[in-house]
N, C-alpha and C positions, 0 to 999 in steps of 0.2 A: 505493499500500502504505498503510495506518496505521499510526504509529510510535508510540510511549511520547510521543514528544517533541509531537506535537500534540495528545493530551490533557492535557499538563500547559500548552501554548499557551491550548488553548480558558478555562482559569481568568485565564490573563496577558491574555487579550483581553476580560476583565470588568472591570478595571483604569479606573477615573472620576477625572475630576479632581478636587480637593478639594475645588472650589468649588462643583459641581455636582452634587453625590451626590441621588440620587431616593432615592422610596418606594414600596413595593410591598403595596399588605396584597390579602391572598384569604379572602375568609370565606365559608362555607357553611350550609346549615340548608334543616331538614326544610321537607316541601311535602307538607300533611296535606290531606284531604278535609275539611271544615267541618262535613261533619254524619256522618259515621261514625270520625273525626281517624285515619284510616287513609291510609299514607304512599300517594302515585299510582301506581300504574304506568306502565311505557310507553308501551302500545297504547291503552289504554283511555281513550273520549271524554272530552274536557277533559283529559288526563291530559300526562306529561311530553314524548313527542313532541308535541302537540298545544300548549304552552306553547312547545315553541324554534317552530314553526313564526307563532307567534304574533308572536312575539320577529323572524323574518326579518322578515313586513310591518311592522316598526318599523324595518327596515335594516339590521339587522346580517344578518353572511352567514354559512352556515348550512358547516359543517363534517362531512363523513363520517365513518364507519369504514371504508367499503366507496366503491365504485365510485356514490358519488350515489344512495345508495339509503337509510341510519339514518343519520338525521342525531344526531348525539352530542355535537355543540360550535355555538360561536358565537364572533364576531369582528365588532368594532367600537370603532374610538377607541385601540389598543392595550390593549383591554380583550378579556376573552372570557369567557364561558360554557361551563362544561361540567360532567359529571354525576356525583358520586358513586357507588358501586356498590351503594346501593339506592334512588337514586332523589335524592339530598341535590342541592340545586342549589349549583356553586360560583361566583363571581367572582373572577376573578382581574386584578385592575386593575392599570390603567399603572401605567410608572413616570412618577410625579409630582413635583414640586416640595416639596410642602408638608402640613402635613397638613388647610388646609382645604382644600385640591384632592383629597385621598382621602377626606377626609367626604363632602367633593358628591359625588363620583364613587358613595363606596355608596348614601348617601341616593338619590341620583339609580335608581341600578341597584334597589335596593327599593321605590322610590313605583313603577316600572315593575312589578315583578312583583307586585307586590299590588294594583292595578291589574286586570292580567291574573287574580288572584285572586278580587278582587270579579267579571267575565265567569263565569269557570268554577267557582267555587266551591271553592275552596282556601283554607286558611291558612301562615303561615310561621314557624316558629320555629324562634330561633337559642339553643340549649342543645347541651350537651357530648354525653347521651346523650338520645333520643328519652325520654321516662319513661314511657311508658305500654307501648309495642309489646316485640312477643318478636322474638326473630329471626330467625323464620318468618313475619313480619307483614311485611317488608321483602322487594318484589321485587327481583331482580338485573337492572339496566339490559344493555340488550343490545349492551355493548362486546369487543368481539373480547378484550382485555388483562384484562380481569376474568373471562372464563370461565378462562384461563391461572389468574391469581392466587386465586382459589375452588378449583381442583382444587388446585394445589401451599400454600396458608393450613395445610391440616391436618397437614401434612409439618412444619412448622417451627414450629408451636406451637399452641395451645389456643385462641386467641380469637381469633383472625384475620378470621373469619368477622364475629363481632361489632363488630370494631372495622372492618371495608369496610363493614356496613351499619346500622350501628345507631348511628353516630358521626357529630359532627362538631368540625371546628375552624374556628379562626380563624389564619390567618401574618400576619408583616409580615414584608419583603425588604428588605433595607438593603446601600447599594453598597458599597464597600472603593477606594479609592485607593491604594493600593499591596500590594503580598505580604505585609508587616510591617503594615499598618494592618490586611490579611483576617486576620493569625495574633492580633493584639489584640484584635480584634472577637470574634472567634470563641472563645475564650478567657474573657473576660466571661461573650458569650451563655451557653457550657457552665456559668459558674459560677452564672447567675442562673436560667437556666430551671425551675427546680422553685420557687424563689420565687415567680415567671409563673404555673407554673400554680396553686400557692394563693392567689393573691391574684385569678385570674381564675378559679378553679375554680368550676363553673356546671354537674355533669350528678350532685346526690348522690340521685338517684333510678330505683331500676330497678322495673319492672314496676309503676307504681303505691306503690309503698313508698317509703320513705328505705333506704338502703344504709347501706354503712360507711364509703362514699368520697364523698368532696367532687366528688374528678373522677373518675367512673368511667370517663370516657374514656382516660383517665393508663393506669388498671390494665391496660384490654385489650391497650393497647400494652406492657404488660409481657409479656404473654402472645400474641404477634403472632410473631414472626422476630427471634432474636438475633443475625442476621447481618448485621441489614441496621437496627435500630433501637438506642436508647442514647443512652449521653455518650461512647463515641470517648475512650477517655485518651489516647491517642496523641498526639491534640494539645496538649496541656500536656508535652510533649516538648518538650526545646530546638532537635532540630532539624527542627520541623513548617516544615510550608511547601506552593507548591499540588502541589510532587512527592508528596511523602507520602499527602495526599489521593488522588491519582491512584493511587497504590499499591494503597493501602483500596479505592478502590471497584472498583480491577481482580478484586480478589478475592471477591466479594460476589457470589455465584449471580444470575443474570440472568432476568430474567422472560420476555424477546420478541425479536425484532427485526421489522421492516416490512418489505415485502418485495412490490410490487403489490398492496398495499391489504391484505396479506393477515398474520396473526400468526403469527409460526413459538414454537414455544414452547422454548426455549433454559434450561428449569429447570435442566438438567444441565450447565453449564455456568456457569463465571465467565467477564467478560469479559477474563480473563488466556487462557485456552483459547480464547476466540472470533478471538482475534488470532494463533495459533500455525497460521500455515502448512497442516498437515496436517488439523487442524480445519475452519478454513475449506471448501477445498479439499472435504471431504466432505460439509460440509455445500450447497455450493455457492453460498458466501453472501461477495460480501468485505468485510470490513468498515466501515463508514463515521462520522463524526467524528457525522450523525444517529442513528448506534446507541447512541456515546458520553453524546451529548444526551439520548438517552429512556431509557439506562445510570443516569444520575444521577438523575433524576428517579423513581428507583421506589426509591433507600436511602431509608429515613426517622428516621436520627438526630435526637435532640430540635435539633440545630442540622445544619443541611444547607446544601451551598457548593455552588453554583452557577456564574454566572458574577456574584453575589451573594453573602452568609448569606440563611436564612430560619431563624426562629424557628418554631419548631413545637410548642412544647408546653403551649398555649393552648387552653380550651373555647370553644366558640361562645359568642356572648353576644349581649344582645339589642341596644335603640335606646340604652339609658343609656351603656353601657359598650363600643359596636363600635367607636368613634373614640378612644376614651383607650388604647384595646391600641396602635393605632400611636405616638400621641403618647409614652407612658409610652417607648416604645423610642428613639425618635429621639432624645427629651431626652435618655436618657444618653448614646449612642453617636455623637451627632454634634455634639459638643461635647465639646474635649477634657481643658478640665477639671472637665467631670461625666465624664468615662472616667478621670483621676487619682482624683477622687474614692473613683467604686466600687472601683477597683484599691484605695485604701486599706482597704477594708471587707474585699474577698473574699483579701487577701492571707496566703497560707499555708495556705488550703484547701487539703484534702488529697482523693485522691481516694476516700477513706473518708468526708469529708465530703458532697463534691456526693452519691456517692449515698446518704445518710443521705435529704439532702434530696429525691433522686428520687423514691426508696423511700416516705417518710413522706408527703411531701407531697401526693396524692392522696389521702390519707386521712386526714390531719387539719389538713388548710390553714393557716392562717395562725396555727395553735396548736400548729402541730409545732416540738417543744423542740427549739433548735438552740444549740452552745455557750452561754453565761449566760444564755441570753431565748429565746423567740421567732423565730417566721420571722415574724411579723406585725409585730416589732421594728426588722428590718434593712427588710421592705417600705415602715416608714412612712421611713424613711431615705433607700431607693434613691428614692421620691414627690420626697422634696422635691428631691435631687439633679436626676430628672427636670424636677422643674419650673423648675430654674432654670436649666437648660439651654435648657430652650424659653421662659424669660421673656429670656436672652442672644441667642438665635435673635430674637427678637423681631421674625418674620413678622408684619403684619399681616391679616385679612382686607382684604375688595375695600374694603366701609366702611369700616375703621379702627377699626372700637371695639373690637375685643381681639384679641389673640393666639394662639399656639399652646394656652397653657395652657388653656386655654376650655372644651377638650377632656376637662382632667382632673379638672369638678368633683365630677362623681358620684363616678368613682374616689376624690376627699379624702374625700368622705364616710364613702363605704365603710371608709375603711383606719384614718379619724378614731374609727369605731364600733368598731372590728376586726374586720369582716364584708368576706368575699368573696359573691359573687352566689350560693355553694351554699347559705351559712350562713342567706341572708334567705329563698329560695326556702324554706329547712326548718321557717324559723319563720313564714312562711305559714300554709307544711302545714300544723304542727303548733296554729296557731291560728285563724288569723280563716278557712281554709278547711275546716276541722275533719277534716282529713285527706281532702277532695276533692280530688283529681289534675285535677278538669276544669274547675276553676278556674283552674290553671295555664295554660287551654287560653284562655282569656278577656281575663288580666290579662297574660302576657307574649310573649306574641304581637307582632311585626311592624307 
């Protein structure tokens, strides 16, 4: 019988040695037909299914949604390739030692996918929201979990389907070396999540026109499901710990449990309900730790706790910034001096401050007014702290020519000019592109 202590112990088992903290990256991209610029469907010739099968021929192991019929994911080298609801392809990277390794992994994956694209006739786009297509232009991927989510989303928000089908994000996963370290990092990440949204905002277009948002993706998330998204104010309570997060997760409605390759709709129950004897007996399903792990993966706060911490607030970006996202966070959070300096900046910030940034950063980006300046001022300070943190790590690439600060060079130029990727795209759209959105598919693809 699964007990509450088992749920809490799951987080304790995530504690790592302080001298061996790893880095994981997850990045999503749109897969568009080169000729029509429409998202590929699953079953069409040279579509998503054929792409996955091509990877299997390259040595990846297939994972199925049922009994070896519908391939929906791949595994190799501790990495996995998965499908988002609208056909976006995600790489969930291995837990690696440094940014050099994560960037090599990212580039290897993108090259493999681009090679297939040259054969199959598709392109890859790394933006927070696909800039031209409407929600009805996206197919649904044949994953059982998405059938349940598709039905549930309209009950709890107005833009959940837009989030599922029209968006891409990049995530960075960071380790903790104690419960206290988790708490400190979690709070810091929640303080900075909206600033990261502004720094990496990369979804300013909505159906071929400039929208009112720098990060339209973030706007979609604001209207997806308040029960499982947002800033989690309780993280800043004095008694916050692994148990408090477990208590939160216990009371969020479930999506599903998986039994014998079948996904069972559990949206009428919280995990706490599920653990009650009368409920589990009526359903004839015994809760397991795997059910808990699956449930944790269906919670979507801006920072998520598993056996590591995930920052989830950033839009997907392209070549010039995709490696700078993990570099930015590692420089801050894997150096004690850097953590202290950032804590000095955010000291005294209130829930209202965090909410203000969270609400306005998707619209106004780095120009969001805050305190006696704007978010750009803070972003530039954070950048310098991050760069210093990476310098102190001084982990060199194999040939010894540079350390991890190398991956911040394009971000440094953006911040010195006061720009986010969204600002640059809008400038190009209104200028040299002459408001022709098709230019984006020539210049901004992987």
